[in-house]
C-alpha positions in Angstrom: 0.0 0.0 0.0 1.1 3.6 -0.7 0.9 5.6 2.5 2.7 8.8 1.5 4.1 10.6 -1.5 6.8 13.2 -1.5 7.5 15.0 -4.8 6.7 17.8 -7.2 3.3 18.9 -8.2 3.0 18.4 -12.0 -0.5 19.7 -12.4 -3.7 20.4 -10.5 -7.1 19.5 -11.9 -10.7 19.9 -10.6 -10.5 16.9 -8.3 -7.0 15.5 -8.7 -3.4 16.4 -8.5 -0.6 14.8 -10.5 2.5 14.3 -8.2 5.8 13.5 -9.8 7.8 11.2 -7.5 11.2 10.4 -9.0 9.9 10.5 -12.6 6.7 8.5 -11.9 3.4 10.5 -11.9 0.8 9.6 -9.4 -2.7 10.8 -9.9 -4.2 11.6 -6.5 -7.8 12.4 -5.7 -8.0 15.2 -3.2 -10.5 17.5 -1.6 -11.0 20.9 -3.1 -9.6 22.4 0.1 -6.3 20.6 -0.3 -6.2 21.2 -4.1 -6.5 25.0 -3.4 -3.3 24.8 -1.5 -1.3 23.3 -4.4 0.2 24.7 -7.6 2.3 23.3 -10.4 6.0 23.1 -9.6 5.5 23.1 -5.8 7.3 20.5 -3.7 4.8 18.7 -1.4 4.1 15.8 0.8 0.8 14.0 0.5 -0.5 11.4 2.9 -2.4 8.8 0.9 -4.9 6.0 1.0 -5.2 3.4 -1.8 -8.7 2.2 -2.6 -8.9 -1.0 -4.6 -12.3 -1.9 -6.1 -13.5 -4.2 -8.9 -13.4 -1.3 -11.4 -10.3 0.7 -10.5 -7.4 1.4 -8.1 -7.7 4.9 -6.8 -5.2 6.9 -4.7 -6.8 9.5 -2.3 -4.5 12.1 -0.9 -4.4 14.6 2.1 -2.0 17.4 3.0 -2.6 16.8 6.7 -2.5 13.7 8.8 -5.7 14.6 10.7 -7.6 14.8 7.4 -6.5 11.3 6.4 -7.4 10.0 9.9 -10.9 11.5 9.6 -11.2 10.1 6.1 -10.3 6.6 7.4 -12.9 6.9 10.1 -15.6 8.0 7.7 -15.1 5.1 5.3 -15.6 2.7 8.2 -19.2 3.8 8.4 -21.5 1.5 6.5 -22.6 2.9 3.2 -20.0 5.7 3.2 -17.4 5.2 0.4 -14.2 7.1 -0.4 -15.9 9.4 -2.8 -18.5 10.6 -0.2 -15.8 10.8 2.5 -13.7 13.1 0.2 -16.8 15.1 -0.6 -17.3 15.7 3.2 -13.7 16.9 3.5 -14.2 19.3 0.6 -17.3 20.7 2.5 -16.1 20.7 6.1 -12.6 20.8 7.7 -11.8 17.9 10.1 -12.5 20.1 13.1 -15.9 21.3 11.7 -16.8 17.7 10.8 -15.9 16.5 14.3 -17.9 19.3 15.9 -20.9 18.5 13.7 -20.8 14.9 14.8 -20.4 15.8 18.4 -23.3 18.3 18.2 -25.6 15.9 16.2 -25.7 18.4 13.4 -26.8 16.2 10.5 -27.8 19.4 8.5 -24.1 20.5 8.4 -23.0 17.1 7.2 -25.7 16.7 4.7 -24.4 19.8 2.8 -21.7 17.5 1.3 -22.6 16.5 -2.3 -23.6 12.9 -2.5 -24.4 12.3 1.1 -28.0 13.3 2.2 -29.7 13.5 5.6 -29.9 9.7 6.2 -26.2 9.2 5.5 -25.4 12.2 7.7 -27.4 10.6 10.6 -25.7 7.3 10.1 -22.3 9.0 10.4 -23.3 10.6 13.6 -24.7 7.4 15.0 -21.6 5.3 14.2 -18.9 7.9 14.9 -20.2 9.9 17.9 -17.9 9.4 20.8 -15.1 7.9 18.7 -13.6 11.2 17.5 -11.3 13.0 19.9 -11.9 16.7 19.4 -8.9 17.9 21.4 -6.6 15.6 19.4 -7.9 16.9 16.0 -7.8 20.5 17.1 -4.2 20.1 18.3 -3.1 18.4 15.1 -4.8 21.1 13.0 -3.1 23.8 15.0 0.3 22.1 14.4 -0.5 21.8 10.6 -1.4 25.5 10.4 1.9 26.3 12.1 3.9 24.2 9.7 2.0 25.6 6.7 2.9 29.3 7.5 6.3 29.2 5.7 4.6 28.2 2.4 4.6 30.8 -0.4 1.3 32.7 -0.7 0.2 31.7 -4.2 -2.3 34.6 -4.4 -5.1 32.0 -4.9 -6.3 32.7 -1.4 -7.1 36.3 -2.3 -9.3 35.3 -5.2 -11.0 32.6 -3.2 -11.8 35.1 -0.4 -13.1 37.5 -3.0 -15.5 34.9 -4.4 -16.7 33.9 -0.9 -17.4 37.6 -0.1 -19.6 37.6 -3.2 -21.7 34.8 -1.7 -20.1 31.7 -3.3 -19.3 28.6 -1.2 -15.7 28.0 -0.3 -15.6 24.6 -2.0 -17.0 26.0 -5.3 -14.7 29.0 -5.1 -11.6 26.8 -4.7 -12.5 24.6 -7.6 -13.3 27.5 -9.9 -10.0 29.2 -9.1 -8.0 26.0 -9.8 -9.8 25.5 -13.1 -9.4 29.1 -14.1 -5.6 29.0 -13.5 -5.2 25.7 -15.3 -7.4 26.5 -18.3 -5.7 29.8 -18.9 -2.1 28.6 -18.3 -1.5 31.2 -15.5 1.5 30.5 -13.4 1.6 30.6 -9.6 2.3 32.3 -7.4 0.0 34.9 -9.0 1.4 38.2 -9.9 -0.5 41.2 -8.6 -2.1 41.9 -12.0 -3.1 38.2 -12.4 -5.3 38.3 -9.3 -8.2 40.3 -10.9 -7.8 38.2 -14.1 -8.2 34.9 -12.3 -11.2 36.4 -10.4 -12.9 37.3 -13.7 -12.2 33.8 -15.2 -13.4 32.1 -12.0 -16.6 34.1 -12.0 -17.3 33.3 -15.6 -16.8 29.6 -14.8 -19.1 29.7 -11.8 -21.8 31.7 -13.7 -21.8 29.1 -16.4 -22.3 26.4 -13.8 -25.4 28.0 -12.3 
């Protein structure tokens, strides 16, 4: 099993990243939250989970250990597969997800595409009491501290702009990633590229309405 990759980001797509490890490209499915933190040419470390099914072998990736741990807990719930678990992590952070489970907040969980209210209630029923909130919060704080030295790609400015206009964070992150890739814009974004990417992302999101 492949548990971790360390290499260079070759490209970032809508739901996957291509990681070059010693000349071998690994296609890794990731949440929109994590994909928004990556850009082509960046050196990165991705914690992975390999899912083997009758139809395909899929590699799921996470930039933080706590996200991978949460993912592994989610797929243990009956009826919750890797695709839905990844969707949840694109909608809620591990901390938000843990609090939603602890607070019996099925509505918050059900916002994840592909889940629904019954699936959300099943997750709460099977995982409540098994997630250590203090441990997740401590791990996330450590991850944020480690992440501070990373170069600001400028993508965050565009994403925050879209959120201020009323778009969901998940949709904003996906649109910004697509806008950059579709228009061959390099990252980190130059100051004059920020408004360009914002316009391209808005056009993509308007077409998707």
